[in-house]
C-alpha positions in Angstrom: -129.1 -100.3 -10.2 -130.5 -97.2 -11.7 -131.4 -98.2 -15.2 -131.7 -95.7 -18.0 -134.7 -93.4 -17.7 -137.2 -93.8 -20.5 -136.9 -90.3 -21.8 -133.1 -90.1 -21.9 -132.1 -93.4 -23.5 -131.3 -91.8 -26.8 -128.8 -89.5 -25.2 -126.7 -92.2 -23.6 -124.5 -92.9 -26.6 -123.9 -89.2 -27.1 -122.8 -88.7 -23.5 -120.4 -91.6 -23.5 -119.2 -91.2 -27.0 -117.8 -87.8 -26.1 -115.7 -89.5 -23.5 -114.7 -92.9 -25.1 -116.0 -93.5 -28.6 -119.3 -95.2 -28.6 -119.1 -99.0 -28.0 -115.4 -99.3 -27.1 -114.7 -101.3 -24.0 -111.5 -102.5 -22.4 -113.0 -104.2 -19.3 -110.8 -106.6 -17.5 -111.2 -110.3 -18.3 -112.7 -112.7 -15.8 -112.9 -116.4 -15.4 -115.6 -117.4 -17.8 -119.1 -117.6 -16.2 -122.1 -119.6 -17.3 -123.4 -118.5 -20.7 -126.5 -119.5 -22.5 -124.6 -121.0 -25.4 -121.5 -123.1 -24.5 -120.0 -122.6 -27.9 -120.0 -118.8 -27.6 -117.0 -117.0 -29.1 -114.5 -115.8 -26.5 -114.8 -112.1 -25.6 -111.8 -111.5 -23.4 -109.9 -108.2 -23.0 -106.4 -108.3 -21.7 -106.3 -106.7 -18.2 -102.8 -105.3 -18.8 -104.1 -103.3 -21.7 -106.8 -101.6 -19.7 -106.0 -98.6 -17.5 -107.9 -96.6 -15.0 -111.4 -97.8 -14.1 -111.6 -99.9 -17.2 -109.0 -102.2 -15.8 -111.2 -102.7 -12.7 -114.4 -103.7 -14.4 -115.1 -107.4 -14.8 -116.9 -108.9 -17.8 -118.3 -112.4 -18.3 -116.2 -114.6 -20.5 -117.9 -115.8 -23.7 -120.4 -112.9 -23.7 -120.7 -110.4 -26.5 -120.3 -106.6 -26.6 -123.5 -104.7 -27.0 -124.7 -103.1 -30.3 -123.2 -99.6 -30.4 -126.3 -98.4 -32.2 -128.3 -99.2 -29.0 -127.6 -96.4 -26.5 -128.3 -98.5 -23.4 -125.6 -101.0 -24.5 -122.7 -98.6 -24.7 -119.7 -99.4 -22.5 -117.1 -96.9 -21.3 -116.2 -94.3 -18.6 -118.6 -91.6 -17.5 -118.3 -88.4 -15.6 -120.6 -87.5 -12.7 -122.5 -85.1 -15.0 -122.7 -87.5 -18.0 -124.1 -90.2 -15.7 -126.7 -87.9 -14.4 -127.6 -86.6 -17.8 -127.7 -89.9 -19.7 -127.7 -93.0 -17.5 -129.7 -92.0 -14.4 -133.4 -92.7 -13.9 -133.4 -90.4 -10.9 -131.1 -87.4 -11.9 -131.7 -85.1 -8.9 -131.4 -87.9 -6.3 -128.3 -89.4 -8.0 -126.6 -86.0 -8.3 -127.0 -85.3 -4.6 -125.6 -88.8 -3.7 -122.7 -88.4 -6.1 -121.8 -85.0 -4.9 -122.0 -86.1 -1.2 -119.7 -89.0 -2.0 -117.2 -86.9 -3.9 -117.7 -89.1 -6.9 -116.5 -87.5 -10.1 -116.1 -90.6 -12.4 -117.3 -94.1 -13.0 -117.3 -96.9 -15.6 -119.9 -99.0 -17.2 -119.7 -102.3 -19.1 -122.5 -104.0 -21.0 -122.5 -107.6 -22.3 -125.0 -109.9 -24.0 -125.2 -113.6 -23.8 -124.4 -115.4 -27.0 -128.1 -116.1 -27.6 -128.8 -112.4 -26.8 -131.4 -113.2 -24.2 -129.4 -112.1 -21.1 -128.0 -108.7 -20.5 -125.2 -108.0 -18.0 -124.4 -104.5 -16.9 -121.7 -103.5 -14.4 -121.3 -100.0 -13.1 -118.4 -98.7 -11.0 -118.4 -95.5 -9.0 -115.2 -94.0 -7.5 -116.0 -92.2 -4.2 -113.7 -89.9 -2.2 -113.2 -92.4 0.6 -114.3 -95.8 2.0 -116.9 -94.1 4.2 -118.2 -92.1 1.3 -118.4 -95.3 -0.8 -120.4 -97.0 1.9 -122.9 -94.0 2.0 -123.2 -94.1 -1.8 -123.9 -97.8 -1.8 -126.7 -97.4 0.8 -128.1 -94.3 -0.9 -128.3 -96.0 -4.3 -129.8 -99.1 -2.9 -132.5 -97.3 -0.9 -133.9 -95.7 -4.1 -135.7 -98.9 -5.1 -137.7 -101.5 -3.2 -135.9 -104.8 -2.6 -137.8 -107.7 -1.2 -136.1 -110.9 -2.4 -132.4 -111.0 -1.4 -130.3 -114.0 -2.4 -127.1 -115.3 -0.9 -123.7 -114.8 -2.5 -121.1 -117.4 -1.5 -118.2 -115.9 0.5 -119.7 -112.5 0.1 -122.3 -112.1 2.9 -122.1 -108.3 2.9 -123.4 -107.9 -0.7 -126.7 -106.2 -1.2 -128.8 -108.4 -3.5 -132.3 -108.7 -5.0 -134.1 -110.9 -7.5 -137.5 -109.9 -9.0 -139.7 -110.1 -12.0 -141.7 -107.2 -13.4 -143.8 -106.2 -16.4 -141.5 -104.9 -19.2 -142.3 -101.9 -21.4 -143.7 -104.2 -24.1 -147.2 -105.6 -23.6 -147.1 -109.2 -22.6 -143.4 -109.3 -21.7 -141.9 -110.0 -18.3 -138.4 -109.0 -17.2 -136.4 -111.0 -14.7 -133.8 -109.0 -12.9 -131.0 -110.2 -10.5 -128.9 -107.4 -9.0 -126.0 -107.2 -6.5 -124.0 -104.3 -5.1 -120.9 -103.9 -2.9 -118.5 -101.3 -1.7 -114.8 -102.1 -1.7 -112.5 -99.4 -0.3 -113.5 -96.2 -2.1 -115.3 -98.0 -4.9 -119.0 -99.0 -5.4 -119.8 -101.8 -7.8 -123.3 -102.7 -9.1 -124.1 -105.7 -11.2 -127.4 -106.3 -13.0 -128.4 -109.4 -15.0 -131.7 -109.2 -16.8 -133.7 -111.1 -19.4 -137.1 -110.9 -20.9 -139.8 -113.5 -21.4 -143.5 -113.8 -21.9 -146.4 -114.4 -19.5 -146.6 -117.9 -20.9 -142.9 -118.5 -20.3 -141.8 -116.1 -17.6 -138.1 -115.9 -17.1 -136.3 -116.6 -13.8 -133.8 -114.1 -12.3 -130.3 -115.5 -12.9 -129.0 -115.1 -9.3 -126.1 -117.5 -10.0 -124.7 -115.3 -12.7 -125.2 -112.1 -10.8 -123.6 -113.7 -7.7 -120.6 -114.9 -9.7 -120.1 -111.5 -11.3 -120.3 -109.5 -8.0 -117.9 -112.0 -6.3 -115.4 -111.7 -9.2 -115.8 -107.9 -9.1 -115.1 -107.9 -5.3 -111.9 -109.9 -5.9 -110.7 -107.6 -8.7 -111.4 -104.4 -6.7 -109.6 -105.9 -3.7 -106.5 -106.9 -5.6 -106.3 -104.1 -8.1 -107.8 -101.0 -6.6 -105.0 -100.6 -4.0 
């Protein structure tokens, strides 16, 4: 998944707020998935109340909405241009891919685990056709190096990767598990990340990422039409 580029993070909230109101999110509820704190408060949005792409996005039960004051934690729809301007780390490449795919809109959800250690981001992209969605999926995935795929039960076609890397803060390590699929004319990308230290390095949560992408595949298959 293309994370927010360092120089444009402050603009994310502005770009999405113009479309949705910063921090609002009506993502569809899912069967609760593993959370860091079992007693976490429920965070469930009624699927019937969510229209458009918002009704197609899955969110982990028991996780919390992001802080609207943090631009990278905003949830809501985006246009092709607002994605390129505010969410893309590779604007020129992403714009070319989105134009080729006939993608004019998408949707992002962001969630935090109750202990605020894990971050779950889901991005949906609506392409002009199934073939275009397949091309977009492959184009996005090819932008980064992926060397450690993991298996997702009952979803062998998912593109997956688990890695650790040095975070922006000195002495911190980030563990990332990501998975992407194309279903019909839709592309879905799930990223689960958490930070730790060199002394206590985190492990990519492939179980949570796998659960999320599998639930996302089911929702797109049953609701996208």
